[in-house]
matplotlib code that plots the C-alpha trace (Angstrom):
import matplotlib.pyplot as plt

x = [8.5, 5.5, 3.8, 0.0, -3.1, -5.8, -9.0, -11.0, -8.3, -7.4, -8.6, -6.8, -2.6, -3.4, -0.7, -0.8, 2.5, 3.4, 6.2, 7.9, 10.5, 12.3, 14.4, 11.8, 10.4, 8.4, 9.8, 7.9, 10.1, 6.8, 5.0, 3.1, 0.5, -2.0, -0.1, -1.5, 0.3, -0.4, 0.7, -0.5, 0.3, 0.3, -0.8, 0.9, -0.6, 0.1, 2.2, 4.6, 3.9, 3.6, 0.7, 0.8, -1.1, 0.8, -0.2, 2.4, 4.5, 5.9, 9.3, 10.4, 11.9, 13.1, 11.3, 13.0, 10.5, 11.7, 10.4, 8.1, 5.7, 6.6, 5.0, 5.0, 5.3, 5.4, 8.8, 8.0, 5.0, 6.5, 9.3, 8.2, 10.5, 10.0, 9.2, 10.0, 6.9, 9.3, 10.3, 6.9, 7.4, 3.8, 3.3, 4.8, 4.5, 6.2, 9.2, 6.7, 6.9, 10.7, 10.5, 9.5, 10.0, 8.2, 5.5, 5.3, 5.1, 2.6, 0.4, 1.6, 3.1, 6.4, 5.8, 7.1, 4.7, 4.4, 3.8, 1.5, 0.4, -3.6, -3.5, -1.7, -2.0, 0.6, 0.8, -2.0, -2.5, -0.8, -3.3, -0.8, -1.6, 0.0, -0.6, 1.2, 2.8, 2.3, -1.0, -2.7, -4.4, -4.7, -4.9, -4.7, -2.2, -3.4, -0.6, -2.3, -1.0, -1.6, -4.5, -6.2, -5.4, -7.5, -10.3, -10.3, -9.7, -12.3, -15.1, -14.0, -14.3, -17.9, -19.2, -18.2, -20.2, -23.3, -22.5, -22.1, -21.7, -22.1, -18.5, -15.8, -13.4, -9.5, -7.6, -4.9, -5.0, -1.3, -1.6, 2.4, 2.8, -0.8, -1.9, -4.7, -4.2, -7.8, -8.4, -9.6, -13.4, -14.3, -17.4, -17.1, -17.1, -19.9, -17.7, -16.5, -19.7, -20.9, -17.5, -18.0, -21.5, -23.2, -26.8, -26.9, -30.2, -30.0, -32.9, -30.6, -28.0, -30.9, -32.3, -28.8, -28.3, -31.6, -30.3, -27.8, -28.6, -31.3, -28.7, -28.3, -25.6, -23.4, -23.6, -19.5, -20.0, -19.2, -22.6, -23.4, -26.0, -26.2, -24.0, -21.2, -21.3, -21.5, -18.1, -16.5, -17.3, -16.0, -12.8, -12.5, -13.0, -10.6, -7.5, -8.5, -8.7, -5.4, -5.7, -9.1, -10.2, -13.5, -14.3, -14.5, -17.8, -19.3, -17.4, -18.9, -22.4, -21.9, -20.4, -24.3, -26.0, -28.4, -28.1, -31.9, -32.8, -32.5, -35.5, -34.2, -31.5, -29.1, -26.0, -24.2, -21.0, -20.1, -18.0, -20.3, -19.7, -18.9, -16.0, -16.7, -19.7, -19.5, -22.3, -23.1, -26.8, -27.8, -24.7, -23.7, -20.0, -18.9, -14.9, -13.4, -15.8, -13.1, -15.8, -18.4, -21.3, -24.8, -27.1, -29.9, -29.7, -30.0, -26.6, -25.2, -28.2, -27.1, -23.7, -24.2, -26.6, -24.4, -21.6, -23.4, -24.6, -20.5, -19.4, -21.7, -20.4, -16.5, -18.2, -19.0, -21.3, -23.3, -24.2, -26.4, -29.9, -28.6, -28.9, -32.5, -33.5, -31.6, -34.2, -37.2, -36.5, -35.8, -38.8, -37.2, -37.6, -34.5, -35.9, -37.3, -35.1, -32.8, -32.3, -31.6, -29.7, -27.2, -27.1, -25.3, -22.8, -22.2, -21.6, -19.5, -17.2, -16.7, -15.8, -13.5, -11.6, -11.4, -9.9, -7.0, -6.6, -5.9, -6.8, -10.8, -10.8, -13.7, -15.3, -14.9, -16.1, -19.4, -20.2, -19.0, -21.7, -24.5, -23.4, -23.9, -27.3, -28.5, -27.5, -28.6, -25.6, -24.5, -20.1]
y = [-51.7, -51.7, -49.2, -49.6, -48.2, -49.2, -48.5, -48.0, -45.1, -44.1, -40.4, -39.1, -39.2, -41.2, -44.1, -46.4, -47.3, -50.4, -49.8, -53.4, -51.5, -49.2, -48.8, -48.5, -44.7, -42.8, -39.8, -37.7, -34.7, -33.5, -31.4, -33.0, -30.5, -31.7, -32.7, -31.9, -28.7, -30.7, -33.5, -37.5, -40.9, -43.9, -47.1, -49.9, -53.8, -56.5, -57.9, -54.6, -53.0, -49.5, -47.9, -44.5, -43.1, -40.1, -37.9, -37.2, -39.0, -42.7, -41.7, -42.6, -41.1, -42.4, -41.0, -42.5, -44.6, -46.5, -48.5, -47.4, -44.2, -42.0, -38.9, -36.7, -33.1, -30.6, -29.1, -27.1, -27.3, -29.6, -32.1, -34.6, -35.1, -37.0, -35.1, -37.4, -36.9, -36.6, -33.3, -31.9, -29.8, -28.9, -32.1, -32.4, -36.3, -36.4, -38.3, -41.3, -43.6, -43.8, -45.2, -48.4, -48.4, -45.2, -46.8, -50.3, -47.9, -46.1, -48.9, -51.1, -54.3, -55.7, -56.6, -55.7, -53.7, -52.5, -48.8, -48.2, -44.5, -43.7, -40.2, -37.3, -33.5, -31.6, -29.1, -30.1, -34.3, -37.9, -41.5, -44.1, -47.8, -49.8, -53.4, -55.4, -58.6, -61.3, -60.9, -58.9, -56.4, -53.1, -49.4, -46.0, -43.1, -40.2, -36.7, -33.8, -30.1, -28.0, -26.7, -29.9, -31.2, -28.2, -29.1, -32.6, -32.4, -29.8, -32.0, -35.4, -33.9, -32.6, -36.1, -37.6, -34.7, -35.5, -39.3, -39.5, -43.3, -43.3, -41.4, -43.4, -42.5, -42.7, -45.4, -43.2, -38.8, -37.5, -33.5, -33.2, -34.8, -33.4, -38.1, -39.9, -43.2, -45.6, -49.0, -50.5, -51.4, -55.0, -54.1, -53.1, -50.1, -49.0, -48.0, -51.2, -53.0, -51.5, -52.0, -55.5, -55.3, -55.5, -53.8, -52.3, -51.9, -48.3, -47.9, -49.3, -46.1, -43.9, -44.6, -43.7, -41.3, -39.2, -40.5, -38.8, -35.9, -35.9, -34.3, -31.0, -29.2, -26.9, -23.5, -23.4, -25.6, -24.0, -23.6, -24.8, -23.8, -23.2, -20.3, -22.1, -24.7, -22.1, -20.9, -23.9, -25.4, -21.8, -22.0, -25.4, -24.9, -22.0, -23.9, -26.8, -23.6, -25.2, -28.2, -27.6, -24.4, -25.5, -25.3, -21.3, -21.2, -23.5, -21.2, -18.1, -20.0, -21.1, -17.7, -16.6, -19.3, -16.6, -19.3, -20.8, -22.0, -25.7, -26.8, -28.4, -28.7, -30.5, -32.0, -32.4, -34.6, -32.5, -34.7, -37.8, -40.2, -43.5, -43.9, -42.3, -44.6, -48.4, -50.3, -53.7, -54.6, -51.8, -50.4, -47.4, -46.1, -42.9, -42.2, -38.5, -36.7, -33.5, -31.6, -31.7, -28.6, -27.4, -27.2, -29.2, -33.2, -32.5, -31.7, -35.1, -36.8, -35.2, -35.2, -38.9, -39.0, -37.8, -39.8, -42.5, -41.3, -40.9, -44.3, -45.2, -43.5, -44.8, -47.9, -49.2, -52.6, -51.8, -48.3, -48.1, -46.9, -46.3, -42.4, -43.1, -45.6, -42.8, -40.7, -42.9, -44.0, -40.6, -39.7, -36.6, -34.8, -33.9, -32.2, -29.5, -26.0, -26.2, -29.8, -29.1, -26.4, -28.3, -31.3, -28.3, -27.5, -31.1, -31.9, -28.8, -29.4, -33.1, -31.4, -29.7, -32.4, -35.3, -32.3, -32.5, -36.1, -36.4, -40.4, -38.9, -35.9, -36.9, -37.5, -34.3, -32.7, -34.6, -34.1, -30.3, -30.2, -32.0, -29.3, -26.4, -28.2, -28.4, -24.8, -23.2, -22.8, -25.3, -24.8]
z = [-43.9, -45.1, -47.0, -49.0, -49.2, -47.4, -49.4, -46.0, -45.2, -48.4, -49.0, -51.6, -51.4, -47.9, -47.3, -43.8, -43.1, -40.9, -38.7, -37.6, -35.5, -33.8, -36.7, -39.3, -40.0, -41.8, -44.6, -46.9, -49.1, -49.7, -46.9, -44.1, -44.2, -41.7, -38.4, -35.5, -33.6, -30.0, -30.5, -31.1, -30.1, -32.8, -31.3, -30.9, -31.7, -29.7, -32.2, -31.7, -34.4, -34.7, -37.3, -38.6, -41.4, -43.3, -45.9, -48.5, -50.7, -50.3, -49.7, -45.6, -43.2, -39.7, -36.9, -34.1, -32.8, -29.4, -26.8, -24.6, -24.7, -27.6, -28.5, -31.1, -31.8, -34.9, -34.9, -37.5, -40.5, -42.5, -40.3, -37.6, -34.0, -31.1, -28.2, -24.8, -22.7, -19.5, -21.5, -20.7, -18.3, -17.6, -16.3, -12.9, -13.0, -16.6, -15.0, -14.1, -17.1, -17.2, -13.1, -13.5, -9.6, -9.0, -10.8, -8.9, -6.1, -6.6, -8.2, -4.6, -6.5, -7.3, -10.8, -13.5, -15.5, -19.1, -19.6, -23.0, -24.1, -24.5, -25.3, -25.0, -25.0, -24.7, -21.5, -20.6, -20.0, -20.7, -19.9, -19.4, -19.5, -16.8, -16.9, -14.3, -16.2, -14.2, -13.1, -15.8, -13.8, -15.6, -14.3, -16.3, -15.1, -15.3, -15.4, -15.4, -16.0, -12.4, -14.2, -15.0, -11.7, -9.8, -12.4, -11.8, -8.1, -8.4, -9.9, -8.4, -5.1, -6.1, -6.9, -3.9, -1.6, -3.9, -3.6, -7.6, -7.2, -11.1, -11.2, -11.3, -8.3, -8.4, -6.2, -5.8, -6.1, -5.7, -5.9, -5.1, -8.8, -10.4, -11.5, -10.8, -10.6, -12.0, -11.8, -14.8, -15.1, -15.1, -17.4, -21.2, -22.8, -24.5, -27.2, -27.5, -27.0, -30.4, -32.1, -31.4, -33.1, -30.0, -29.8, -26.8, -24.9, -23.8, -21.3, -18.2, -19.6, -19.5, -16.1, -15.1, -16.4, -15.3, -12.0, -12.6, -14.0, -11.1, -8.6, -7.4, -8.8, -6.9, -7.3, -7.7, -11.1, -14.1, -16.1, -19.5, -22.1, -25.9, -25.7, -24.1, -26.6, -29.3, -28.0, -27.8, -31.4, -32.6, -30.8, -32.1, -35.7, -35.2, -34.3, -37.5, -40.4, -40.8, -41.8, -43.2, -44.8, -46.0, -42.3, -43.0, -43.7, -41.3, -38.6, -39.9, -39.6, -35.4, -35.2, -36.3, -34.7, -31.7, -28.9, -27.9, -24.2, -23.8, -21.0, -18.0, -15.3, -13.4, -13.3, -16.3, -16.8, -19.9, -22.5, -22.4, -25.2, -26.0, -24.4, -21.5, -21.0, -18.8, -18.1, -16.6, -16.3, -14.7, -13.1, -15.2, -14.6, -16.0, -16.5, -17.4, -15.1, -15.0, -16.6, -14.5, -14.5, -14.4, -16.7, -19.5, -18.8, -23.1, -23.1, -22.3, -23.7, -27.3, -27.4, -26.7, -29.7, -31.9, -31.2, -31.9, -35.1, -35.6, -35.0, -37.9, -40.0, -39.1, -39.7, -36.1, -36.7, -33.4, -33.6, -37.1, -35.7, -31.7, -32.2, -33.6, -30.6, -28.1, -29.5, -28.8, -25.6, -24.4, -26.1, -27.5, -30.5, -32.7, -34.9, -32.1, -32.4, -29.4, -29.8, -33.2, -33.0, -30.7, -32.5, -35.3, -32.6, -31.2, -35.1, -35.6, -33.0, -34.0, -37.7, -36.1, -34.3, -37.4, -38.7, -37.1, -38.0, -41.4, -42.3, -41.4, -43.8, -45.4, -42.7, -41.0, -44.2, -44.1, -40.3, -41.1, -43.9, -41.7, -39.2, -41.9, -42.6, -39.0, -38.7, -41.6, -43.6, -45.5, -45.6]

ax = plt.figure().add_subplot(projection="3d")
ax.plot(x, y, z, "-o")
ax.set_aspect("equal")
plt.show()
């Protein structure tokens, strides 16, 4: 095993540990005081290396990494323990990843498949990448809780009824196991293109977003406005105070916000950022549409602009200047009071999210400071 300090990731006593086999491990006798209580997944590179970043001492401890999808949760405040996905009783499809034959039947293939985790939220959802070995065809399987399934199914039905072609529909939707299967898109995500250093033309994206927003949102969709965004940011910040207590002043600033009114009304994706957007020419596809809502189109534009700014802070080569270009091409003034307030609330939410990722602590604090400035309170 190799443990080293990576200058790009070293925030104080932060270490990057490369786990080269199932026998390797990470251990710390000092408290691991910044562990996400919802669980985390560690990516495996093509050379079969697992990467885990730990804040604590340089002493080592076995985590029990094995083959196949692995997820991790906190046994107590100071220890990691393996949490097999098939023990998550909230997910009806939890046993599927461990059954290659069932996966093949689901995908309609007799090929051997490789399964890798993409993301996991205990009790809510897991996303798996499934690749057919001989053909290389790639699929994404979403295992959802019953509640998340109902929300996703309702949103996807709404998109179909509105003929919202931009929303990617699943190849398979199975209520009994609360799962969705999507085929991989043969176009690059905005996220991947930006990280490849591409200066992406944003006008086709904005035009697609305008067409999407112009659809009439059904009356039974949830309503999003600055009050819902304020509540969401405050809720996220409360869950992050254990990791970064310095966010307390930002939470107080968010709670003091008196929401303004955003202009316009239409269909809102609800979680639009660079990882959700696939673009090829003038063809636009949006994934993860479970948060469909009605509200001002500015909700999606501002969320995307703030994520583009975030990627620049993370070192993404194609991101610098992208947010400014988005504002110009959308003919929007980021200093408008309502837009400024929304920008501050989005940054507050992002600060809370990145506070739960210890290797991004410095970034979380920087975003929090900027959010406080926008909301009139520097944390």
